[in-house]
mmCIF file of the C-alpha atoms, coordinates in Angstrom:
data_MODEL
# 
_entry.id   MODEL 
# 
loop_
_atom_site.group_PDB 
_atom_site.id 
_atom_site.type_symbol 
_atom_site.label_atom_id 
_atom_site.label_alt_id 
_atom_site.label_comp_id 
_atom_site.label_asym_id 
_atom_site.label_entity_id 
_atom_site.label_seq_id 
_atom_site.pdbx_PDB_ins_code 
_atom_site.Cartn_x 
_atom_site.Cartn_y 
_atom_site.Cartn_z 
_atom_site.occupancy 
_atom_site.B_iso_or_equiv 
_atom_site.pdbx_formal_charge 
_atom_site.auth_seq_id 
_atom_site.auth_comp_id 
_atom_site.auth_asym_id 
_atom_site.auth_atom_id 
_atom_site.pdbx_PDB_model_num 
ATOM 1  C CA . MET A 1 1  ? 31.345 13.675  -19.059 1.00 0.00 ? 1  MET A CA 1 
ATOM 2  C CA . LEU A 1 2  ? 29.323 12.243  -16.180 1.00 0.00 ? 2  LEU A CA 1 
ATOM 3  C CA . ALA A 1 3  ? 26.821 10.707  -18.597 1.00 0.00 ? 3  ALA A CA 1 
ATOM 4  C CA . ARG A 1 4  ? 29.637 9.007   -20.508 1.00 0.00 ? 4  ARG A CA 1 
ATOM 5  C CA . ARG A 1 5  ? 31.080 7.479   -17.331 1.00 0.00 ? 5  ARG A CA 1 
ATOM 6  C CA . PHE A 1 6  ? 27.637 6.390   -16.201 1.00 0.00 ? 6  PHE A CA 1 
ATOM 7  C CA . THR A 1 7  ? 27.067 4.716   -19.585 1.00 0.00 ? 7  THR A CA 1 
ATOM 8  C CA . ILE A 1 8  ? 30.395 2.877   -19.396 1.00 0.00 ? 8  ILE A CA 1 
ATOM 9  C CA . VAL A 1 9  ? 29.696 1.711   -15.857 1.00 0.00 ? 9  VAL A CA 1 
ATOM 10 C CA . CYS A 1 10 ? 26.229 0.502   -16.861 1.00 0.00 ? 10 CYS A CA 1 
ATOM 11 C CA . LEU A 1 11 ? 27.613 -1.414  -19.837 1.00 0.00 ? 11 LEU A CA 1 
ATOM 12 C CA . LEU A 1 12 ? 30.298 -3.063  -17.718 1.00 0.00 ? 12 LEU A CA 1 
ATOM 13 C CA . LEU A 1 13 ? 27.768 -4.015  -15.066 1.00 0.00 ? 13 LEU A CA 1 
ATOM 14 C CA . SER A 1 14 ? 25.432 -5.484  -17.668 1.00 0.00 ? 14 SER A CA 1 
ATOM 15 C CA . LEU A 1 15 ? 28.291 -7.565  -19.122 1.00 0.00 ? 15 LEU A CA 1 
ATOM 16 C CA . PHE A 1 16 ? 29.178 -8.806  -15.654 1.00 0.00 ? 16 PHE A CA 1 
ATOM 17 C CA . GLY A 1 17 ? 25.521 -9.607  -15.005 1.00 0.00 ? 17 GLY A CA 1 
ATOM 18 C CA . MET A 1 18 ? 25.248 -11.626 -18.215 1.00 0.00 ? 18 MET A CA 1 
ATOM 19 C CA . PHE A 1 19 ? 28.436 -13.535 -17.426 1.00 0.00 ? 19 PHE A CA 1 
ATOM 20 C CA . PHE A 1 20 ? 27.201 -14.289 -13.924 1.00 0.00 ? 20 PHE A CA 1 
ATOM 21 C CA . ALA A 1 21 ? 23.819 -15.421 -15.278 1.00 0.00 ? 21 ALA A CA 1 
ATOM 22 C CA . ILE A 1 22 ? 25.568 -17.818 -17.669 1.00 0.00 ? 22 ILE A CA 1 
ATOM 23 C CA . LEU A 1 23 ? 27.605 -19.270 -14.803 1.00 0.00 ? 23 LEU A CA 1 
ATOM 24 C CA . VAL A 1 24 ? 24.530 -19.744 -12.643 1.00 0.00 ? 24 VAL A CA 1 
ATOM 25 C CA . ALA A 1 25 ? 22.565 -21.333 -15.492 1.00 0.00 ? 25 ALA A CA 1 
ATOM 26 C CA . GLU A 1 26 ? 25.396 -23.759 -16.337 1.00 0.00 ? 26 GLU A CA 1 
ATOM 27 C CA . ALA A 1 27 ? 25.812 -24.781 -12.708 1.00 0.00 ? 27 ALA A CA 1 
ATOM 28 C CA . GLY A 1 28 ? 22.126 -25.650 -12.462 1.00 0.00 ? 28 GLY A CA 1 
ATOM 29 C CA . ARG A 1 29 ? 22.074 -27.925 -15.499 1.00 0.00 ? 29 ARG A CA 1 
ATOM 30 C CA . PRO A 1 30 ? 22.489 -31.678 -15.145 1.00 0.00 ? 30 PRO A CA 1 
ATOM 31 C CA . ALA A 1 31 ? 25.433 -33.361 -16.843 1.00 0.00 ? 31 ALA A CA 1 
ATOM 32 C CA . ARG A 1 32 ? 24.912 -34.073 -20.509 1.00 0.00 ? 32 ARG A CA 1 
ATOM 33 C CA . SER A 1 33 ? 24.688 -37.741 -21.375 1.00 0.00 ? 33 SER A CA 1 
ATOM 34 C CA . TRP A 1 34 ? 27.348 -37.641 -24.120 1.00 0.00 ? 34 TRP A CA 1 
ATOM 35 C CA . ASP A 1 35 ? 29.865 -35.972 -21.759 1.00 0.00 ? 35 ASP A CA 1 
ATOM 36 C CA . VAL A 1 36 ? 29.313 -38.675 -19.157 1.00 0.00 ? 36 VAL A CA 1 
ATOM 37 C CA . ALA A 1 37 ? 29.483 -41.423 -21.768 1.00 0.00 ? 37 ALA A CA 1 
ATOM 38 C CA . SER A 1 38 ? 32.708 -40.116 -23.306 1.00 0.00 ? 38 SER A CA 1 
ATOM 39 C CA . SER A 1 39 ? 34.420 -39.765 -19.941 1.00 0.00 ? 39 SER A CA 1 
ATOM 40 C CA . ASN A 1 40 ? 33.426 -43.327 -18.994 1.00 0.00 ? 40 ASN A CA 1 
ATOM 41 C CA . ALA A 1 41 ? 34.577 -44.668 -22.357 1.00 0.00 ? 41 ALA A CA 1 
ATOM 42 C CA . CYS A 1 42 ? 37.877 -42.819 -22.110 1.00 0.00 ? 42 CYS A CA 1 
ATOM 43 C CA . ARG A 1 43 ? 38.542 -44.316 -18.701 1.00 0.00 ? 43 ARG A CA 1 
ATOM 44 C CA . PHE A 1 44 ? 38.540 -47.826 -20.207 1.00 0.00 ? 44 PHE A CA 1 
ATOM 45 C CA . VAL A 1 45 ? 39.981 -47.084 -23.639 1.00 0.00 ? 45 VAL A CA 1 
ATOM 46 C CA . CYS A 1 46 ? 42.723 -44.624 -22.718 1.00 0.00 ? 46 CYS A CA 1 
ATOM 47 C CA . VAL A 1 47 ? 44.198 -46.952 -20.102 1.00 0.00 ? 47 VAL A CA 1 
ATOM 48 C CA . ASN A 1 48 ? 45.010 -49.458 -22.843 1.00 0.00 ? 48 ASN A CA 1 
ATOM 49 C CA . HIS A 1 49 ? 47.077 -46.900 -24.761 1.00 0.00 ? 49 HIS A CA 1 
ATOM 50 C CA . PHE A 1 50 ? 49.574 -46.480 -21.921 1.00 0.00 ? 50 PHE A CA 1 
ATOM 51 C CA . ARG A 1 51 ? 50.423 -50.138 -21.493 1.00 0.00 ? 51 ARG A CA 1 
ATOM 52 C CA . PRO A 1 52 ? 53.949 -51.062 -22.745 1.00 0.00 ? 52 PRO A CA 1 
# 
């Protein structure tokens, strides 16, 4: 019974550790060029769609 609980706790902690590692890795990456380009293009193109 104790071994089963220990295994579950270890699996949950490893999942949390992987999720945290993904967050840290994504925060350290620079912005991708196509994301920046699409947001800049949308700023100019999408404004024209809302004009009456």
